[in-house]
C-alpha atoms as a printed R data frame, in Angstrom:
    type eleno elety resid chain resno       x       y       z
1   ATOM     1    CA   MET     A     1  -4.567  -7.385  -2.021
2   ATOM     2    CA   GLY     A     2  -0.808  -8.626  -3.043
3   ATOM     3    CA   LYS     A     3  -1.963 -12.239  -3.298
4   ATOM     4    CA   THR     A     4  -0.595 -14.032  -6.435
5   ATOM     5    CA   ASP     A     5  -0.490 -17.640  -5.882
6   ATOM     6    CA   GLY     A     6  -2.701 -20.063  -3.968
7   ATOM     7    CA   ALA     A     7  -1.350 -21.991  -1.158
8   ATOM     8    CA   SER     A     8   0.781 -25.131  -2.567
9   ATOM     9    CA   VAL     A     9  -0.029 -27.398   0.248
10  ATOM    10    CA   ALA     A    10  -3.374 -28.022   1.742
11  ATOM    11    CA   SER     A    11  -3.235 -27.605   5.537
12  ATOM    12    CA   PRO     A    12  -5.335 -29.740   8.088
13  ATOM    13    CA   GLY     A    13  -8.661 -28.462   9.002
14  ATOM    14    CA   PRO     A    14 -11.271 -26.155   7.439
15  ATOM    15    CA   ALA     A    15  -9.841 -22.757   9.346
16  ATOM    16    CA   ALA     A    16  -6.964 -22.669   7.283
17  ATOM    17    CA   ALA     A    17  -7.872 -23.766   4.008
18  ATOM    18    CA   PRO     A    18  -7.613 -21.125   1.276
19  ATOM    19    CA   SER     A    19 -10.539 -20.048  -0.594
20  ATOM    20    CA   LYS     A    20 -10.756 -19.718  -4.126
21  ATOM    21    CA   ALA     A    21  -8.713 -16.175  -4.282
22  ATOM    22    CA   GLY     A    22  -6.150 -17.654  -2.428
23  ATOM    23    CA   ARG     A    23  -6.829 -16.580   0.903
24  ATOM    24    CA   ASN     A    24  -7.611 -17.881   4.477
25  ATOM    25    CA   LEU     A    25 -10.896 -16.025   4.288
26  ATOM    26    CA   PRO     A    26 -12.171 -16.053   7.742
27  ATOM    27    CA   ALA     A    27  -8.674 -15.013   9.306
28  ATOM    28    CA   ALA     A    28  -8.474 -12.221   6.441
29  ATOM    29    CA   ILE     A    29 -12.128 -10.897   7.571
30  ATOM    30    CA   ALA     A    30 -11.365 -11.056  11.659
31  ATOM    31    CA   VAL     A    31  -8.042  -9.164  10.953
32  ATOM    32    CA   GLY     A    32  -8.996  -6.753   8.447
33  ATOM    33    CA   GLY     A    33 -12.416  -5.872  10.315
34  ATOM    34    CA   GLY     A    34 -10.284  -5.827  13.476
35  ATOM    35    CA   LEU     A    35  -7.992  -3.048  11.578
36  ATOM    36    CA   GLY     A    36 -10.642  -1.337  10.335
37  ATOM    37    CA   ALA     A    37 -12.239  -0.784  13.466
38  ATOM    38    CA   ALA     A    38  -9.125   0.525  15.274
39  ATOM    39    CA   LEU     A    39  -8.859   3.047  12.459
40  ATOM    40    CA   ILE     A    40 -11.946   4.234  12.659
41  ATOM    41    CA   LEU     A    41 -11.688   4.990  16.256
42  ATOM    42    CA   ILE     A    42  -8.631   6.864  15.552
43  ATOM    43    CA   LEU     A    43  -9.568   9.166  12.707
44  ATOM    44    CA   VAL     A    44 -12.906  10.062  14.742
45  ATOM    45    CA   PHE     A    45 -11.444  10.535  18.238
46  ATOM    46    CA   VAL     A    46  -7.818  11.371  17.926
47  ATOM    47    CA   PRO     A    47  -6.708  12.155  13.940
48  ATOM    48    CA   LEU     A    48  -3.577  13.202  14.876
49  ATOM    49    CA   VAL     A    49  -2.893   9.857  15.860
50  ATOM    50    CA   TRP     A    50  -3.093   8.370  12.073
51  ATOM    51    CA   ILE     A    51   0.185  10.304  11.780
52  ATOM    52    CA   GLY     A    52   1.716   7.875  14.399
53  ATOM    53    CA   VAL     A    53  -0.308   4.820  12.727
54  ATOM    54    CA   VAL     A    54   1.210   5.447   9.378
55  ATOM    55    CA   ALA     A    55   4.553   5.755  10.503
56  ATOM    56    CA   ALA     A    56   4.927   2.701  12.447
57  ATOM    57    CA   ALA     A    57   2.960   0.914   9.565
58  ATOM    58    CA   MET     A    58   5.588   1.991   7.056
59  ATOM    59    CA   ALA     A    59   8.548   1.188   9.256
60  ATOM    60    CA   VAL     A    60   7.212  -2.097   9.461
61  ATOM    61    CA   ALA     A    61   6.851  -2.195   5.696
62  ATOM    62    CA   THR     A    62  10.213  -1.216   4.803
63  ATOM    63    CA   PHE     A    63  11.540  -3.581   7.070
64  ATOM    64    CA   GLU     A    64   9.846  -6.152   5.492
65  ATOM    65    CA   VAL     A    65  10.685  -5.027   1.997
66  ATOM    66    CA   THR     A    66  14.248  -4.476   2.922
67  ATOM    67    CA   ARG     A    67  14.448  -8.145   4.444
68  ATOM    68    CA   ARG     A    68  13.283 -10.005   1.283
69  ATOM    69    CA   LEU     A    69  15.809  -7.924  -0.522
70  ATOM    70    CA   ARG     A    70  18.603  -8.651   1.339
71  ATOM    71    CA   GLU     A    71  17.384 -12.526   0.938
72  ATOM    72    CA   ALA     A    72  17.766 -11.884  -2.508
73  ATOM    73    CA   GLY     A    73  21.225 -10.793  -2.391
74  ATOM    74    CA   ILE     A    74  20.319  -7.090  -2.975
75  ATOM    75    CA   SER     A    75  22.306  -4.927  -0.598
76  ATOM    76    CA   VAL     A    76  19.758  -2.071   0.131
77  ATOM    77    CA   PRO     A    77  20.711  -0.094   3.420
78  ATOM    78    CA   LEU     A    78  18.238  -0.633   6.021
79  ATOM    79    CA   ILE     A    79  19.148   2.187   8.428
80  ATOM    80    CA   PRO     A    80  18.798   5.057   6.078
81  ATOM    81    CA   LEU     A    81  15.420   3.706   4.497
82  ATOM    82    CA   LEU     A    82  13.761   3.279   7.981
83  ATOM    83    CA   ALA     A    83  15.328   6.598   9.460
84  ATOM    84    CA   GLY     A    84  14.572   8.592   6.233
85  ATOM    85    CA   GLY     A    85  11.133   7.057   6.190
86  ATOM    86    CA   GLN     A    86  10.274   8.223   9.556
87  ATOM    87    CA   ALA     A    87  11.364  12.049   8.387
88  ATOM    88    CA   ILE     A    88   9.293  11.758   5.148
89  ATOM    89    CA   ILE     A    89   6.285  11.108   7.283
90  ATOM    90    CA   TRP     A    90   6.848  12.875  10.348
91  ATOM    91    CA   LEU     A    91   7.697  16.406   8.279
92  ATOM    92    CA   SER     A    92   4.714  16.629   6.528
93  ATOM    93    CA   TRP     A    93   2.834  17.620   9.844
94  ATOM    94    CA   PRO     A    94   4.721  20.814  10.535
95  ATOM    95    CA   TYR     A    95   6.000  21.636   6.819
96  ATOM    96    CA   GLY     A    96   3.368  20.137   4.462
97  ATOM    97    CA   PRO     A    97   4.503  18.561   1.078
98  ATOM    98    CA   PRO     A    98   7.636  20.752   0.827
99  ATOM    99    CA   GLY     A    99   9.036  18.862   4.435
100 ATOM   100    CA   VAL     A   100   8.070  15.532   2.361
101 ATOM   101    CA   LEU     A   101  10.040  16.455  -0.658
102 ATOM   102    CA   GLY     A   102  13.012  17.751   1.421
103 ATOM   103    CA   ALA     A   103  12.942  14.510   3.434
104 ATOM   104    CA   PHE     A   104  12.439  12.328   0.572
105 ATOM   105    CA   ALA     A   105  15.589  13.911  -1.355
106 ATOM   106    CA   GLY     A   106  17.528  13.760   1.629
107 ATOM   107    CA   THR     A   107  16.934  10.283   2.202
108 ATOM   108    CA   ALA     A   108  17.791   9.570  -1.391
109 ATOM   109    CA   LEU     A   109  21.226  11.177  -1.107
110 ATOM   110    CA   VAL     A   110  22.194   9.613   2.337
111 ATOM   111    CA   THR     A   111  21.100   6.105   0.705
112 ATOM   112    CA   MET     A   112  23.560   6.735  -1.824
113 ATOM   113    CA   VAL     A   113  26.570   7.725  -0.034
114 ATOM   114    CA   TRP     A   114  25.698   4.779   2.367
115 ATOM   115    CA   ARG     A   115  25.754   2.401   0.158
116 ATOM   116    CA   LEU     A   116  29.109   3.754  -1.515
117 ATOM   117    CA   PHE     A   117  30.833   3.466   2.034
118 ATOM   118    CA   ASP     A   118  28.909   0.605   3.779
119 ATOM   119    CA   HIS     A   119  31.973  -1.777   3.367
120 ATOM   120    CA   GLY     A   120  34.434   0.973   4.390
121 ATOM   121    CA   LEU     A   121  36.696   3.554   2.394
122 ATOM   122    CA   LYS     A   122  39.451   1.195   0.564
123 ATOM   123    CA   ALA     A   123  36.592  -1.363  -0.468
124 ATOM   124    CA   THR     A   124  35.587  -1.194  -3.929
125 ATOM   125    CA   PRO     A   125  31.558  -1.279  -4.146
126 ATOM   126    CA   ARG     A   126  30.035  -3.858  -5.915
127 ATOM   127    CA   ASN     A   127  26.189  -3.630  -7.582
128 ATOM   128    CA   PHE     A   128  26.294   0.087  -6.535
129 ATOM   129    CA   LEU     A   129  23.705   1.334  -9.316
130 ATOM   130    CA   ARG     A   130  21.378  -1.638  -8.798
131 ATOM   131    CA   ASP     A   131  21.424  -1.187  -4.966
132 ATOM   132    CA   THR     A   132  21.067   2.285  -5.016
133 ATOM   133    CA   ALA     A   133  18.382   2.313  -7.650
134 ATOM   134    CA   ILE     A   134  16.222  -0.128  -5.369
135 ATOM   135    CA   ALA     A   135  17.106   1.952  -2.013
136 ATOM   136    CA   VAL     A   136  15.398   5.123  -3.902
137 ATOM   137    CA   PHE     A   137  12.428   3.030  -4.967
138 ATOM   138    CA   VAL     A   138  11.457   1.376  -1.911
139 ATOM   139    CA   ALA     A   139  11.686   4.887  -0.626
140 ATOM   140    CA   ALA     A   140   9.304   6.651  -2.946
141 ATOM   141    CA   TRP     A   141   7.252   3.095  -3.130
142 ATOM   142    CA   ILE     A   142   6.419   3.178   0.716
143 ATOM   143    CA   PRO     A   143   7.107   6.413   2.951
144 ATOM   144    CA   LEU     A   144   6.590   8.934   0.158
145 ATOM   145    CA   LEU     A   145   3.463   7.761  -1.126
146 ATOM   146    CA   ALA     A   146   2.391   7.001   2.421
147 ATOM   147    CA   SER     A   147   3.171  10.748   3.537
148 ATOM   148    CA   PHE     A   148  -0.223  11.652   1.253
149 ATOM   149    CA   ALA     A   149  -2.013   9.881   3.679
150 ATOM   150    CA   THR     A   150  -0.663  11.956   6.433
151 ATOM   151    CA   LEU     A   151  -0.997  15.064   4.319
152 ATOM   152    CA   MET     A   152  -4.890  14.609   4.106
153 ATOM   153    CA   VAL     A   153  -5.745  14.035   7.594
154 ATOM   154    CA   LEU     A   154  -3.742  17.708   8.197
155 ATOM   155    CA   GLN     A   155  -6.350  19.361   5.889
156 ATOM   156    CA   ASP     A   156  -9.780  20.585   6.703
157 ATOM   157    CA   ASP     A   157 -12.299  17.466   7.087
158 ATOM   158    CA   GLY     A   158  -8.676  15.540   6.609
159 ATOM   159    CA   ALA     A   159 -10.622  12.209   8.816
160 ATOM   160    CA   GLY     A   160 -12.961  12.582   6.321
161 ATOM   161    CA   ARG     A   161 -10.625  12.634   3.202
162 ATOM   162    CA   VAL     A   162  -8.476   9.725   4.739
163 ATOM   163    CA   PHE     A   163 -12.130   7.525   5.021
164 ATOM   164    CA   CYS     A   164 -12.755   8.143   1.249
165 ATOM   165    CA   LEU     A   165  -9.624   6.989   0.678
166 ATOM   166    CA   MET     A   166 -10.250   4.073   2.907
167 ATOM   167    CA   ILE     A   167 -13.649   3.099   1.766
168 ATOM   168    CA   VAL     A   168 -12.706   3.338  -2.075
169 ATOM   169    CA   VAL     A   169  -9.879   1.182  -1.598
170 ATOM   170    CA   VAL     A   170 -11.939  -1.406   0.431
171 ATOM   171    CA   CYS     A   171 -14.716  -1.150  -2.246
172 ATOM   172    CA   SER     A   172 -11.901  -2.079  -4.880
173 ATOM   173    CA   ASP     A   173 -10.768  -5.099  -2.903
174 ATOM   174    CA   VAL     A   174 -14.350  -6.349  -2.020
175 ATOM   175    CA   GLY     A   175 -15.572  -6.151  -5.578
176 ATOM   176    CA   GLY     A   176 -13.015  -7.745  -7.109
177 ATOM   177    CA   TYR     A   177 -12.916 -10.490  -4.944
178 ATOM   178    CA   ILE     A   178 -16.384 -11.518  -5.239
179 ATOM   179    CA   ALA     A   179 -16.795 -10.746  -9.109
180 ATOM   180    CA   GLY     A   180 -13.565 -12.795  -9.280
181 ATOM   181    CA   VAL     A   181 -14.237 -15.347  -7.362
182 ATOM   182    CA   PHE     A   182 -17.696 -16.133  -8.986
183 ATOM   183    CA   PHE     A   183 -17.594 -14.920 -12.542
184 ATOM   184    CA   GLY     A   184 -13.515 -14.502 -13.235
185 ATOM   185    CA   LYS     A   185 -12.882 -16.425 -16.189
186 ATOM   186    CA   HIS     A   186 -10.469 -13.970 -18.202
187 ATOM   187    CA   PRO     A   187  -7.174 -13.156 -16.740
188 ATOM   188    CA   MET     A   188  -6.172  -9.661 -16.933
189 ATOM   189    CA   VAL     A   189  -1.888 -10.159 -16.855
190 ATOM   190    CA   PRO     A   190  -1.490 -13.848 -16.034
191 ATOM   191    CA   ALA     A   191   2.271 -13.223 -16.227
192 ATOM   192    CA   ILE     A   192   2.210 -11.373 -13.249
193 ATOM   193    CA   SER     A   193  -0.930 -12.090 -11.443
194 ATOM   194    CA   PRO     A   194  -2.880 -15.165 -12.432
195 ATOM   195    CA   LYS     A   195  -5.805 -14.617 -10.300
196 ATOM   196    CA   LYS     A   196  -6.583 -11.354 -11.547
197 ATOM   197    CA   SER     A   197  -9.141 -11.335 -14.079
198 ATOM   198    CA   TRP     A   198 -11.429  -8.430 -16.006
199 ATOM   199    CA   GLU     A   199 -14.682 -10.002 -14.463
200 ATOM   200    CA   GLY     A   200 -12.854  -9.232 -10.990
201 ATOM   201    CA   PHE     A   201 -11.719  -5.694 -12.323
202 ATOM   202    CA   THR     A   202 -15.010  -4.866 -13.238
203 ATOM   203    CA   GLY     A   203 -16.547  -5.497  -9.932
204 ATOM   204    CA   SER     A   204 -14.136  -3.684  -8.521
205 ATOM   205    CA   LEU     A   205 -14.833  -0.664 -10.927
206 ATOM   206    CA   VAL     A   206 -18.662  -0.774  -9.906
207 ATOM   207    CA   PHE     A   207 -18.023  -1.006  -6.323
208 ATOM   208    CA   CYS     A   208 -15.300   1.678  -6.143
209 ATOM   209    CA   VAL     A   209 -18.034   4.238  -8.418
210 ATOM   210    CA   ILE     A   210 -20.688   3.364  -5.716
211 ATOM   211    CA   GLY     A   211 -18.386   3.932  -2.730
212 ATOM   212    CA   GLY     A   212 -16.877   6.776  -4.060
213 ATOM   213    CA   VAL     A   213 -19.882   8.502  -4.752
214 ATOM   214    CA   LEU     A   214 -21.352   7.736  -1.070
215 ATOM   215    CA   ALA     A   215 -18.115   8.461   0.374
216 ATOM   216    CA   VAL     A   216 -17.543  11.940  -1.061
217 ATOM   217    CA   THR     A   217 -21.679  12.731  -0.885
218 ATOM   218    CA   PHE     A   218 -22.442  11.770   2.772
219 ATOM   219    CA   ILE     A   219 -18.753  12.263   4.350
220 ATOM   220    CA   LEU     A   220 -17.591  15.377   2.535
221 ATOM   221    CA   ASP     A   221 -20.765  17.095   1.517
222 ATOM   222    CA   ALA     A   222 -19.087  17.802  -1.673
223 ATOM   223    CA   ASN     A   223 -20.601  16.753  -5.768
224 ATOM   224    CA   PRO     A   224 -21.142  13.186  -6.502
225 ATOM   225    CA   PHE     A   225 -19.385  13.579  -9.494
226 ATOM   226    CA   ILE     A   226 -16.147  13.926  -7.524
227 ATOM   227    CA   GLY     A   227 -16.948  10.576  -6.245
228 ATOM   228    CA   VAL     A   228 -17.186   9.035  -9.615
229 ATOM   229    CA   LEU     A   229 -14.144  10.556 -10.358
230 ATOM   230    CA   LEU     A   230 -12.065   9.345  -7.447
231 ATOM   231    CA   GLY     A   231 -13.760   5.628  -7.561
232 ATOM   232    CA   VAL     A   232 -12.588   5.567 -11.484
233 ATOM   233    CA   ALA     A   233  -9.084   6.571 -10.569
234 ATOM   234    CA   LEU     A   234  -8.729   4.608  -7.515
235 ATOM   235    CA   VAL     A   235  -9.529   1.295  -9.151
236 ATOM   236    CA   PHE     A   236  -6.563   1.816 -11.435
237 ATOM   237    CA   THR     A   237  -4.265   3.042  -8.681
238 ATOM   238    CA   ALA     A   238  -5.393   0.132  -6.555
239 ATOM   239    CA   THR     A   239  -4.988  -2.503  -9.233
240 ATOM   240    CA   LEU     A   240  -1.862  -1.079 -10.235
241 ATOM   241    CA   GLY     A   241  -0.282  -1.137  -6.968
242 ATOM   242    CA   ASP     A   242  -1.223  -4.651  -6.349
243 ATOM   243    CA   LEU     A   243   0.199  -5.685  -9.851
244 ATOM   244    CA   ILE     A   244   3.601  -3.498  -8.803
245 ATOM   245    CA   GLU     A   245   3.790  -5.396  -5.572
246 ATOM   246    CA   SER     A   246   3.047  -8.913  -7.374
247 ATOM   247    CA   GLN     A   247   5.736  -8.158  -9.640
248 ATOM   248    CA   VAL     A   248   8.354  -7.508  -7.142
249 ATOM   249    CA   LYS     A   249   7.266 -10.521  -5.031
250 ATOM   250    CA   ARG     A   250   7.589 -12.709  -8.368
251 ATOM   251    CA   GLU     A   251  11.045 -11.349  -8.906
252 ATOM   252    CA   LEU     A   252  12.056 -12.154  -5.438
253 ATOM   253    CA   GLY     A   253  10.520 -15.738  -5.900
254 ATOM   254    CA   ILE     A   254   8.175 -14.943  -2.462
255 ATOM   255    CA   LYS     A   255   4.389 -15.512  -1.952
256 ATOM   256    CA   ASP     A   256   4.291 -12.980   0.716
257 ATOM   257    CA   MET     A   257   6.365  -9.962   1.900
258 ATOM   258    CA   GLY     A   258   5.839 -11.111   5.476
259 ATOM   259    CA   THR     A   259   3.422 -13.217   8.129
260 ATOM   260    CA   LEU     A   260   2.169 -10.510  10.396
261 ATOM   261    CA   LEU     A   261  -1.289 -10.019   9.296
262 ATOM   262    CA   PRO     A   262  -3.040 -13.903   9.392
263 ATOM   263    CA   GLY     A   263  -4.681 -14.331   6.045
264 ATOM   264    CA   HIS     A   264  -3.181 -11.105   4.430
265 ATOM   265    CA   GLY     A   265   0.640 -11.831   4.867
266 ATOM   266    CA   GLY     A   266   2.539  -8.637   5.745
267 ATOM   267    CA   ILE     A   267   2.014  -5.472   6.531
268 ATOM   268    CA   MET     A   268   3.246  -4.639   2.945
269 ATOM   269    CA   ASP     A   269   0.584  -7.054   1.420
270 ATOM   270    CA   ARG     A   270  -2.012  -5.292   2.891
271 ATOM   271    CA   LEU     A   271  -0.719  -1.607   1.788
272 ATOM   272    CA   ASP     A   272   0.076  -2.337  -1.814
273 ATOM   273    CA   SER     A   273  -2.953  -0.871  -3.672
274 ATOM   274    CA   LEU     A   274  -3.398   1.690  -1.016
275 ATOM   275    CA   LEU     A   275  -0.027   3.496  -1.072
276 ATOM   276    CA   PRO     A   276  -0.704   4.947  -4.471
277 ATOM   277    CA   SER     A   277  -4.160   5.440  -3.895
278 ATOM   278    CA   ALA     A   278  -3.136   7.696  -1.239
279 ATOM   279    CA   PHE     A   279  -1.742   9.897  -3.266
280 ATOM   280    CA   VAL     A   280  -4.387   9.775  -6.091
281 ATOM   281    CA   THR     A   281  -6.655  10.765  -3.317
282 ATOM   282    CA   TRP     A   282  -4.992  13.458  -1.826
283 ATOM   283    CA   LEU     A   283  -4.515  15.333  -5.578
284 ATOM   284    CA   VAL     A   284  -8.203  14.817  -6.683
285 ATOM   285    CA   LEU     A   285  -9.546  15.716  -3.234
286 ATOM   286    CA   THR     A   286  -7.169  18.441  -2.623
287 ATOM   287    CA   VAL     A   287  -8.015  20.338  -6.340
288 ATOM   288    CA   LEU     A   288 -11.753  19.644  -6.359
289 ATOM   289    CA   VAL     A   289 -13.005  19.725  -2.941
């Protein structure tokens, strides 16, 4: 997810060669499998640790995005975004949605004031509107959307609800990858993500619906039609989340947000489709299950 361009220069050795979809597939599988196994163990045995995992991942993702923005000359305040992001995640534990909303509003306000005076009281702020608007966008894009993953784990069958999110999003990625590699001929939005095809989207849809039905039926013991709805909803949110990050990277002129995860890029490159999907999963399962 989040890969918009193939490697520009072929690296020596078969292990480093990218696949047709632009990934170092062995590395991506190894990293994805390791992360998946660790998350399964956490959710099964110590589900509340999930909150700390989300908080740590969002801190890294916020740092990656902020660093890239600053490299492009956009002065988004790092400290308010990091501190506010942690408040958004952690206040979901004792206070639920009101805590998340209050922390987000506080983050937005502090970010505006910080950017207003970050060059001193006598200096005239430059690009204030642009920088604060982008900073609030980052706060909404990363920690606010991620907070719904922590809100889910606090509900009845919370670990199961998070499993449903992860399973369906992985199904979207796998289905889109397989169908795109073998059948992809018609680009969806070549101006944003040249490698995405309608055939890949169809593969994501089929896998998402199957994964959603199985996950909701066997993990949550709920109506299979809820799984169908969840699968259809998440194929759109996962795809749009990927496209949003692709457009951000395209405007910044970069391929990946970071390099922390071999075969995937940075943490944010792994979270692009999960973040909007977390909100939609929380909404669907809260209302219908």
